[in-house]
N, C-alpha and C positions, 0 to 999 in steps of 0.2 A: 794603690790597685783598687779599683772599683770594688767595693760589694756587689756578691748576686746576690742579689733579693729568691731563696725559691717562690713557684707558687705553688698556692695551698694544696693540701692532699685534694679537698674536695675537685679540685680544677685538674686535678692526675688522666681524666679520661678524656677532657676537652677538646677540641684544636688548636690551634694557632692563631686560627681568624676570632677561636671563641674566645680563647683568654684576652686578646689584645679589644678585640671590642667591649669584655668585662672590666680591662684596665679603666680604657678609655670613658667607661660610665664612672670609674670614680672617680678620676681625677680632679680636680680642683678647675670650677669656672670658670673662665675672663666672662664677666657682667658688666656689664654699664648699663647706667639709669642717667632720664632726665629727669629732673622732680622739682619741688618747693628742696629747696636745703634744709629749713627753716621748720618745715612740719616736723613732728612726734613723729608719726604714721612712716613719710622718710626715712629720717633715720632709725627707728624701732628692726625697719623691713631691712637696710641697708646695713647694721650691725651685726642683724642675726646671721647676714651669709656673712661675711668679714669675720664671724668667733666661728663659724662654718668651716672657714681655712681658705671660701673662691678669694679670688682678685676682683674686688671692689670696689667702680668707678663713679663717680657724679661730674654729670656736667652737667656746667650751673650758666644762665649766659651774666657775658660779663659787666650786665650792666647792674643783674642782682647781688644785696647784701648780705651776709651769710652773717647771722648773730652770734655763734657762738664756733667754736672748733669743732671738724670731729676728729672720731677715733683716731689714732695713726695707719688701722687698718681699711681704710678709706681714702683714695687720692681723688683728688678734686681736678678739672680740669676746665677751666674756662672758653669760651666760643662768644663768638661776636652773634646775637639775635637780634634781627629788625634792626636795624641798626635805621636811623631818622633821616634819609635820604630822597630826594625829593622827585622821582625817576621809578616809574613803574614802571612793580620787578624787580627793580634790583636789592628791595632791603631781603624778598624773598632769595634770589640770588645768592647775595654773602652770608645767607643763614649757611645756606644748603652746604655752599664751600668747606664754609670754617667748620660745621659740625662734620664731614667727610674728613676732614683732615684731622679731626681732632682722632676721632674713631679710628682713620687708617692707624694712628702712632695707635692707640689700645685696643686695636688686634680682639674686639672684644668675639661671647661666641654666642650672646644674644643681648639685642640691646633694651630695657625695658619701659616707658615711659608712661610715669604717674599725672595722671587727669588730662582728656584727652583735649582739651582748648591748649595751645600755647606746645606743651609740651612733647603730645600724641602727635599732633602737626610738624611738629622741629622731626620725629623719627620719624616720619614720613619724606620731607627732605630733605632725612638724609641720605634715602637710595640705601640704606642697609636692612638686611633681614638674616634673621630671624628677627624683625621685633616685634615687640610686647603693647598693650596698653593697659592699664587696670584704668576702670572710668570712678569715679567719684562718687556722684549726685546731682549737684548746680551745674558740669561741666557739661553733664547729659541733659538735664530737665529746662535747660535754661542756658544756657552762653548757645550751645552747637545751634541752636534754632536762633537766636538770636539777630540772624543776618542768610542772608542767600549764600554768603560766603560762607558765614560761619557754617552753615548745611553741606556747603558743596565740599569744604574742608575738611568735618567729622565722617560722610562720606566715606571721602579716598581713604583715609587715614586706619577709620576702622576696617575698614572692605580689607584692606593688605594688610594690618597685623596676623601674625601667627595665633595668637593668642588674643582673647580677650577674657580682664579676670574682672567681678564687680562683688562687692559683699552681697544682694541681692537677688533673688528672684524676675522682683519690679525693674534693677537696674539693668539688669543683664536683659531682658526684653525690650526697656528703650533702645541699648545699642544694638541690637539687635533692628527696629525700625528705622534705627538711624545709619545700615549698611554693614554693620557685622557679618560674618560668615556662622550661622546659627552656630555646626560645627566645633566651631571655634570656641564659644564661649563658656567660661567656666566659671564656679564659686568661689572663690576667695575670700577668707574676711581680713581683713588688719591685722584684727585679732587685738589681747592682752595679755597677761603674765597672772593667772588665777595665783600664783604664789604671793602675788602683791596685793593685788583686789579680793580679799580677802574679811566675812563678816567680824566685828568685833567694835571693842565698847568705843563709841565717841570720847575723843580727846577734852578731858575740862580744862587742859589748856587751852586751847584751838578756842570751844565757847565764849573763855573769860577774851578770850583774845579780843575778837568779834562783840564783844560787848552782846552774848546773846542765856546772860544766865536763866533763867526761868522760864527762856522759850522754845516754841517748837520751832523748830527748822525746814526752811523750803529755799533747796538748792538749784538753779537756774542756771550750767555752767555751759551749754554753747557759746561760741565767739559772738561779738555784740558787734554785733549789722543784724542791720533791717531782717535779713533774710527765718532768721530764727524768734522774729517776734517774745521779745523781750517786754512789750507791752502788755504782751496778753499775760504774761504770770505776776506785772504787776496790779494789773488791774484785776484780776483771779485773787491778790493778797485783799483789796480793802475788802471782798466779800467773803472774807475770812474771820476770825477771831482777832482779837486785841492780842492774843497771848501769837501767833504765829507771823516769822518775821520772815524775811525773801533775800539771800543773800546771792552775788551778781558778778560772773566774774570777766574784771575788762578786757581779757582776751580777744586779742585783735580788731579794737573797739575803734570806730567810725569815729571821731569826735562828733560827727552832728549827729550822731544816734544816739548816741552816748547822754548827750546837751538836751535832744528829749525824750528819753529816759528819766534824768535826773529832773525836770520841767512835770516830766507826768507822778512823781513821784511826791511833789511840794503840791503839785496841785490838789491832789487826793491826799495831803498831809499827812504823807506815809513815811516820813523822811527817821524817826521812829524805828522803823520799822522795818528799814530794808538799808543794806549792804549793800555796798559797789567795793568790791574786790580789787586790788590788784590781781594781772594773769598769774595762775596759782600753777608755780610749778610743779609736772607730772609726778615725782616724787610721793607730793604733799597730799593730790591731787584723794586717793583712800583716805583718808583722814576727814575729807570733808564729804565724802559718801557715808559715812559711818556716821557725820555729826547729823546728817541729815535727816530728817523723818521721811521727807519725800522727793526725791529729786524731779522736775520737769526741762521735757526737750517739746515744746511745738514750732518746730520749723513749719516752711512755707514746705518745701520739698527736701526730700533725704531718702538715702539709704537705713541701712539701721546703723546708726552711728555706734562706735567707739563706747562714749561716753553713756550709753545708756546701757551697755555689755558690762562696764568697770564697776558699772551702779550696783546692778539685778547682781554682781558675785560678790559684791556686798553687802546682799541682801537685803540690800535698800529700795522701797516697794518707789516704780517709778510713772510717770506721768505722761503721756505719749501724742504727738497729732495722728490723727487718721488718714493716716497711709500704706500704700499696701505694702513695705519694709516691715509694717506697725504690726499686722497681722502678723505677717509672714512669723515675725520672730515671737508676737505672746499670744496669741491667738488660743494657743493649748495649754497657755500657763496661765497669764493674766487679762484677760479680754476687758475686761471693766477697767484697765490702765488705759486707754485707747480710747481718746477724745476729739469733738474739732479745735481743730487746735485754732482756729479765728474770735474762740466763742467763750470770752473771761468768764460767766457766770460759769457752763457746761466745766471748764479747771476749774474755777472753782469748789463745783461740786466734788469732782472727783478729789481733785485732794483733800477733804476736807472727808471722803468715806477711807481713802488710808489712811489719815493722821485718826481717824476713828477705831480704827483697830485694836484689837487687842492683844496683852501679849504673845498670849498662843496665837491669835490669826497671825501679827507678824510673823514668828521661829517659822512656820508655814510658811507661810507667801516668803518671807524670803531663804526657805530652802528649795522652793521651786523655781526660784527664779538664778538664785547662784547655778540650781545644776543643769539650768536651758542656758545661761552664759558659758557656763563653761564649755558645753557639748558643741556649743556655736564657735564659742569665736578663743577658745584657745591660740596661743598664739603660736608656739610651739609645731601645736598641729599642723595647723593652717600651710605655714612657710613651711613647713617640711615638702606640701604635697606641691609646693609653690616647686620646688629647689629641684621635684620629680618630673616637671614639664620643663622644666630649663635643660635639665638634660638632654629629655624627646627633642625637644628643638634643636641643642647643639648640634645630639646625634642624627638628624634626619629621621628620627622615626616617628610613628605618628602618637598624637598627643592620648594618654590615659583617661 
């Protein structure tokens, strides 16, 4: 015999229609995502909603490799994406057909594409509604305007989305310029875990492991691609005192760019002061932020990055490119951290200022940085808001 679950007493005065509507708003959702399966942001986002009890599906192009398995709560679906067929229009038709068949099996309430280029285009091709696009940065600042076809696909994909999320106001404005409807654009952070990224003492074991005993440390943790201008950090290092060392992560390293950086290090005779380390696992990043005296992030284009938020949450001073998102995140907290990202002399000057802070000044600055980071980027707070938007879309209600 099936158990009968009574309505809560608070529902006693509500109509049956209101009760059913309330129940629908609390039921687990069926969520489908199209995103990079190897991105830490993708994995954190999907795991959060799976842990919340939602049915989470990830659609992955059949040609994409998956480097690490996903938790059991996330279901993977392969689909044929833009096959190499020398007939105009046929790769697009094949992709649309494969996506539609997969979505017919999944029957999601919402389809969410992370990154406009490729994944957002795929959401548009699928014909599914409602779909969401999260813009990341270079997808709208660079890729979306790389050709007339890219601009057209950007406009079609963004204009058809029921919701567009961005991590900063300048990224949101760019999405609107490319075709997103302003009333459908919202700010939502990828976020970080404030319990994991906290201030604390530097690990002396890590310092010894990296050969940094007696050194002051600058960390440049972004992806090792030309976009992030690590060469500026190396050139800035040459202008800093000899006890300052630079640590660079080989995360997403482009071999030719890594070779250029290594050659520049030799050219400037900085081999003893530069450490090229393997990609740093996410659960070890907090230790590197605490070891660092300064964290540098000077890309050509960017939204406000999670790496900077994580460093701030650890109370570590940061130096960032003079971009609109940097002013948005740091103007009232540490505006002196913002510097022309293509100017090694200026970058060295700001790093030097932060290295010269007294202990008390570092503590006070670190407190302001952490407070601002948690206020802006607490992952749970951010994704609970996204969950509310999902429910609005699934039920046909207006977005908050």
